[in-house]
N, C-alpha and C positions, 0 to 999 in steps of 0.2 A: 393249554398245551399249544406249541407252535403249529400251526396249518402250513404244511411244504406246497406248492405251486410247482408243478411241473410242466415240461414243454409236451402241448400234446399232439397228439397225435390229430391232425387233422383232415387227412385222405386215410385209407384204407393203405396205399403206394408209400406212405411220406414215413421214413429212416431217420431224417433229421433237416432244421430249416436252419435260417439264419433271424435272429432277433431283431428284427429292424429298427422298433423303436417301443420305449416304454408312454405310457400315456398317464403314469401317475408319478411319486417319488414317494424314497422314504420318508415314513411320518404320516402319510396321508392312509385318509380314513375309505374303504373298500365294503360293497354291497353286492351280493348276486347280482350278476346281471351287470354293471359296472364294465365296458371296458377298458382293460388294463397294457394291454400291448400287443402291437402291431406282428404278424410273423411274416415272411415271407415262405414257400414252400416250392418246389420244383414246378407248382404249374400257376400261381399267386398270389396275392397276398391278403393275407385273411387276420381280421381284428379277435381278439382273444377278450372273451367274459370272463369273471369272477365266479367262482363256483360258493363260496364260502364270504362271510363277512368276518372283518379283523381292519388290522390297519399294518401297514406295508411296514415290517423291522426291520427288511434288507432284501437287497437285487442283487439276488446274487452275479446274476450273465447280467453284464453290460451292455446296451445298448449298441446295433449292429456288430455283434459280434454272428459268423457263421458257422455253419455246420453245429449246431447243437443239437443233440442226441437225443431221438425221443423220449420223454417220462425222466429226463436229465433234471434236476434240480433248479429253477431258473430264478424263484421267489421267496419269500418265509413273511408270513402274515403270521402277526397278533391277536392271539384271540380277547374278546371283551374282557378290562381290566388286567389282563395281563403284562407284565415288562416288556415293550419292543424289545430293548437291549437285550435283556436275560434271553428273547425270543430269540433274536438274531442267530447268538451265539449256541443253543440249543438246536438250532436249524441246522447248520453250516452240516451238518453230518449226513445229511438227506440223501446225499449224491451216492455214498459210500453203503448205506443203509438200503439200497433201492437195489443194490445187486446182491445182499443176502437172500436167501430164500423163505419166503413166508413161512407162517406156522403152518402144521399138519391139516391137511383138510377136514373140515366138522362136514356133517350129515346136511347133505342138500335138500334147500327145501323147495315143496311141489312146486310146478309150472302154475304160474298165477293167471296164463290164458289159456288157451288151445292153437299149440303153434301154426301160423299161417304161411300159404305157398311163397316158394323163394322170389322174391322181387328185386328186379335190374335197376328199380328208381329207386335204391339209394344212390350213392358211391362206388363207382363200378371200372372204369374201361378203364383204367385205366388205360389221350391215348389215352377212360377208361385208361383212367388207370388202373393195373389187373393188381387185387389185394396182395399186398404180402402174406405169407404163411407164416413168418418169423415171427415164433411167442416173443413175450416178452421177459425182457431180466430176468422180473421175479417170479414169474411164473411158468412153472416147470411142466413138463408134460404130463399130464393126468394121470395119475396111477404111477406113472414111470418108478418117481420118488418118495410118492404120498406127502407130495409138496402141494402148494394152495395153489388152482386157477379160477381169480376172480373173473366172475361168470355171473350173469343174473341168471334164475332160474326158467329163464321161457326161452333165454340163447345156449342153454344147456341143453334143454328139450329138442330146440330146432335143430339145433350140432346132431344131436343123439338118433334124430329121424331122419336126416340126411344122410348119418353113415360117419359125420367128419370129426377129427380131434378140436374140441374147442380150443386146448391149448397152442393151438397149431393156429390160430387167430388173434388177427391185431387187436386190441381192443382200444376204443375211442371214448369209453366213457372218465366218467373221475377215475384219478391217478391208473389208467389204461383197461380200467374195468369191460371184460367183454358184455358186447351188449347185442339186441336181435339185430338190428342194424349192420353189425359187422357182421354175424354168422351169414346172414343175410348175402349181403356183399360178396362173400367170401366163396358160397354154393356157387353165385351167379357166375363167379370170375373162375369157377373151378379150378381155383390153386389150393383150397386147404387140405391141409393131411389128411388123407382118409383116416378112419380111426384103428388102431391095433385090431390088427386079428387074432380069433380065442386061444393060435397058439400064442402069442405074443410078440409075432414081430411085425417089426414097424411095414408101412408103405415104403417103397423104392422112389426114389426120382430118379428122373434125366439128369445124367450126369452133364455137367455146363463145359462148353470147349475151354481151351487152355488158351487165351488170347497171350501174344508177344509181349515180354516185360517190356517196361518201358525204355531200361537201358538197351534193349537187343534192336528197340527200334528206334532209339536216337542217332546208335550208332551206324544207321545206312544212311546217315545223312550228315552231310561236312559243318562242323560247328560254323556258327556263326552264320548257316544262311535259313536259318529260319528262326521263330518263335514260338514259344511252348507257353501255349492258353489255355489254365486250368480248367476244368471242365468244373459248369456250375450245375447246383440239384436237375433241372431242367433233362439239360444233353446227358446227363446218368441215367436219371431215370427212360430214357426215351431208349438211351440204348440199351442199357436191363430191359426192357419189355420188347424190341423189335429181336432180341437173340433169344427171349421166353418164346415167342410168336413165333418163328422162323424154327427152333428146333422142336417146340411139342406139337406143333400146328400144322396138319398134313393141309396144305395146300392143294389146289387144285383150279386154272383158269381156263374160262369160257369167252370168248370174246366175239362183240358182233357189230353191224354197221347199223344205227338209223338215222330215217330219214328226219330233219326237222322243220322242213319249211313250213308245214302247217304247224306245232309247233313256235315258229317265228311268228307267223301273221294273228295268229290268236295272242301273242305276246304281245303286240304292238296295240294291238284292239284293245285287250286292256288297261295298256298303261296309260293310252289317250283316253281312255272311260274314266280314269281315276279321279275324284272327286279333289276340291281344292280345300285345302288346311292353313289355320295360320298358325304360322309360327314366329319364333323370336325375328326372323331374319326375314317377313315375310310370305304371302301364300307360298305354298309347296302343295304338291301333291301328294294326298294320302299312301301311296306304295306308290313303289315305282319295281315293278317287278324284273328278275336276274333272269338268265337261262338255267343255274344253278339253282333258284327258286322250285322252277318246274321242274325237273330233274328231284329233286328233294319230296315232292309232294309222288312225284310218280312211282320211286321207288317204297315210297309209302302203302302206294296202291295197289304195285304188286306182293307186297308180302302181305296184304290183306285179300289180295285172290290168289293165293299159295300159301297158305297156314304152316304147313310142313317145314316150309323152307325160314318159314318167322321164328326160329330157336336158336339154344342155347348148349352148348355138349357138357354135360359135367360127368364126374363116375360116378355119381349116384342116380342119375336120370337126367331125361331130355327137358329139355326148359321151353316151353311151348307159350314163347309170347302172345297176351290181347291185342297187344297191340302195337302199333313202328312209332318205336323210338329211332329217331335216324339221327345220327353223328352225322357231323359236318366238318372235316379236318381243313384249321385257321392256319395259317401262316405269320406265327409270331418273331420277334427278335430274340432268337438263340435257340429255337423249335418252330414245336408246332402243338397245338393242341385240340380236342375235338367236341365243342359245345353239340350240346342234342337238342334236337325237336322233338319234345316229350306228343306222344299220340300224331302224328304229324297225317296220320290216315284220318283224323277227324278235321283238319283245319283248315280253312281257307288260304289261297296260295297270298293272298295279300299280308294273313297275321303270319305266314311263315317266312314271309319275307323281310318282314318288320320287326318280327324275333331274331332272325339272322342277322341283319344288320345291328342292331344292338349287341349282340352277342357278342359280334367280330370286333364290335370297339371295347365293348371291356372286358376280350381276352387281350386282346393288343395290351392292354393298360395291366393285366392282372389280375381283375377286379373280378373274376368269372366266381360262384361260389361252387364248392364240390360237385350240389348235385346237380350243379349244368354242363357241366362235364364228363360225369361218372357213370357207367352203366349203358344203357342203351340195347338197341337189338340190331342194328346193322350202321352202316357209316356210308359218306360220297366221299370221293378225295377227287378233285375237281383241279387239274394243270391246262385245262383248254384255254384258259385268260392267257397262258403262258408260252401259243401254240405248239404246244406237244398232242402228237396226232392220236398216239397210244401208249396205253404201259398198265406194269401190275402192279397193284397195292399191294401193302402187310396188313391181315385179318388186325383188327386191334381186339382185343377178349376182353371181354365172356361174348362179341359178337362171333358170329358164323361164316357173316359175308361182310365186304366189303367192295363197294363199286367204282371203280376207276376209270374219269370221264375226261376223253378228249376233245381237241377243239373242232368245232363245229365250221366246215368248209369246205366250198361248191366243189363236187369231182363228179363225172361222167358215171351215168350207168344203165343198167340195159333195159328197158320198161316195154313191154309188147313186141317185144322184135329189136327195136329202135334205139339210140343213145342219147340220151336226153342230160340235163345238167339239177343237179339236186344239191342240196344243202345235208352235208352228211357228217353223221360224228359216231366215233367209233367208243363203244366202252367195253370194258373186262371188267368183269366177275370175279372175285376170288375168293374162294368159296374154303370152310372145313369139312372135312373129305369123311369126318365123324360124323358131322350132323345133318348135313346135305349132301348126298349122292350127287351122281352125275346128272341123271337124267333130271332131277328136279332141282338142279341148279341150272339146267339148261329150261327148265318151267316157269321156272321163275326169271330170266334172262331175259323169255319170251312174252312174258306178263311186258315186265320193264317196256320193251321195244312196245307191243301193242298200244301202251299206253301214251307214250313218247307219238309216236305216229299218230293218232289218233285224243291229241289233250281236252279236248271238250267233253271226252268221259270224266278228266280233272274239277271238272266244275260242278258234277252231279252231288 
């Protein structure tokens, strides 16, 4: 029987991807784990591995094809002993078959293991990306029409305990199967549809604002005075997530100034004391700390000091995180991405610095893995290097906070009744009021200021 290979969902926010390159050709034999293709998503270029053994009978989607929908048929494998030509013919209707409803659901098997607490260390945030709650075409709402939702027993158990509809979770398993990680990511993102009430009424979603049509926008400009550049997947995802964040998250903002003279002095001392290591280009310091590295660490320390602010909002409950996973906004061609420093509260400044340098380089070449930019508990956005004094950042779900960092500059301050000159940096904390109230946000920002102004505490 032909084995159909479909466009995989490489992240919870992925709706379509570009089939950049085939690494196999028709007639090649593949085994589970063999890399067969490269897929470009909105954030990265990912390698796709075969999950079945067989012979490549047909490459349905040519290399270089853009906008291939998730779960669309892209190739057909012939099983061992099966005629490849016949498999190619019979497997060609897979795209149409994917749209048909699956057979009626059979009895669900009991959970194989006890459900574990939600964990945002899976893929999330998307810029965290936020998991889409769009059901797969072949997975209609569970119980609505009697059609089957492909999900593991454990995934169903976790979804049930969290009070969400498993049919509203996008599956990343084989053939769109919903697995544990998908449900946990949806819970962390707070975007999965709540399970239907006993009365049978589905949960309502906020109405999206209606944008101007393309024709209406173009009519505002004289023909020939512009060039229309089509949106790529990254820009579409950024636009969608920003609209969702500003439409569904009640933002409020807290701003204060931090004196950073002590931080700059400590940074210089640590950089001067960095041991030398051998590289391909000769000897170089083992690390070179930036102010942003120290901001990341200070934010992590502050979250540990104010644990109630280290949280994410979901409809079923508040997620209280045990570690500070700090996302850092990185500008890349065509948009931005937020690689995450996991457990930044436990890492030294040199480790944070080297991790960020590595992830920033791979982010700009779109080589980050989904787990390196999804999830997280907070984020930092620094525009100080561009001379921006202060600004307010948009929260990146599933985070409840994001810190906007301005430029450090010499300013006059009043100390003991006298005017002095100090290096001052303005920071603004954007907060999700559902998870972090005003007083709690102020406590968190005060803890950050205390850590930044007394930086030796970051070395303990």
